[in-house]
C-alpha positions, 0 to 999 in steps of 0.5 A, a space after each residue: 499499500 505505501 509502495 503504490 502511495 509513492 509511486 502515484 505521487 512520483 509524477 507529482 515530485 518530479 514536477 515539483 523538483 525540477 520546474 520550481 526547485 530547479 526553476 528557482 535555482 537558476 533563476 537565482 544563478 542567472 540574477 547573479 549573470 550579465 545574461 542578455 538575449 540568451 543566459 551566460 554563466 558571466 557572474 556579474 556580483 550584485 551589480 544587476 540588482 543594483 541595476 534593478 533597484 535604481 531603474 525609475 520602471 522597477 522602481 513604480 511597479 513596485 510601488 503599484 504592487 504595494 497599493 494594488 496588494 494592499 487594497 486587494 487584500 485588505 477588500 477580498 478578505 473584508 468582502 470574502 468574510 461577508 458573503 461567508 457570513 452570509 451563505 453561511 445562514 443557510 439560505 435557500 438556492 446556497 448552489 446556486 449563489 456559490 456558484 455564482 459568485 465563485 464563477 468569475 474566479 473560474 475565468 481566465 484573468 485575461 477574459 477578467 481583465 477584457 470585461 472591465 477593459 470594456 466596462 471602465 472604457 468611457 466609450 463603451 462601458 458604464 459611464 456611456 450607459 449612462 450617458 445614454 438614460 441620460 446623466 450628461 455629467 457622470 465621469 467613470 472612467 477610471 483605466 484613462 487617467 494614470 491616477 486611478 488606473 492603478 484602483 481600475 485595477 483593484 476594481 476587477 481583483 475584487 471582481 475576481 479574487 472574493 468568492 475564492 476568498 468565500 469559500 475558503 472561509 465558509 468552508 471554516 465557519 461551517 467547520 465551528 462547533 455546533 455548541 459554539 453557536 448555541 451557547 452563544 444563543 443563550 448567552 444572548 450575543 448579537 450575531 454580529 459580536 458571534 461572527 466578529 469576536 468568536 466565530 472570526 479568532 475561531 478560524 485563523 487558519 482560513 484567514 491565512 489559507 485566503 491571505 497567503 493566496 491570495 498575496 501569490 495572486 497578487 505578486 504574480 499578477 499579470 494577466 489582468 494588467 496586461 489584458 486591462 491597460 498594458 501596463 500603461 497608461 505610461 508606466 502607471 500601472 507597471 507591476 513587477 511581474 510586467 517588469 520581468 517579462 517586458 526585460 525577458 523579451 523586449 528589453 532583451 534583458 535576462 540577468 535583469 529581469 531574474 534579479 525581478 523575479 527573485 525580488 518577486 519570491 522575496 514576499 511570498 518567501 516572509 511571508 510563508 516564513 512568517 507563519 511559519 514561525 507563528 505557527 511554531 511559536 504557537 506550538 511552542 506554547 501549547 505544548 509547553 501550558 501542556 507540561 505546566 498543566 501536567 506537572 501540577 497534577 
């Protein structure tokens, strides 16, 4: 039985090692080389990283990812939890609502980007519709203004990602012991307080999972940007993933692109490390408390 299980996981292990581990190792190595159109083995130390952080386009991309990521993760977690609370009320046609909320996540980011590009286009979408209905003074075209284009991307990202956050948090809510809900009801605690101060801390694992998935999605955002703005107007919505692809393809600077890719990987590693450390500390505290109780007994 164990042999068959190991054999069954061999393809997954091979893909994980071959694609992810080896790929990341080569990316790390090439980030210290002077690779241009094709990778080479000419080591240049940290000069690629120095050039990277001296490039105004990269600075703009980093600034944009912080704005985009902060807003997207915050709103997706808030809206996702609100939707999860709504679904947790055992409403009618729950399966239909769940499918509707999850449908955007199943769509390609290219399709999502194109849909929202049309909706936010002043000549085709919401603004044009409002003008047709008689509101000639209505203006809503964030993508054409470099100061607001990033917020148009956030709107599309929320529409695409809040549904999967809802599914994760709903699973956490459904895993809470029914006796806790009964006890809160007997004590007369308002429902909103139960969900905010009792249920929410109890689904920390689901929140952590949703948070990590959102972080990974933010770091690798590319399709949505290309489909909606192409990084424009100018470089107003340029993102690190777009910068990496541009360096490797149009600019033919593999070394600089690889250094940018490693910088993109760093936040994900840091988040995972912090979560791992937090769980390790919590485990240690539980073990220490158990030993103290055992010593008292």
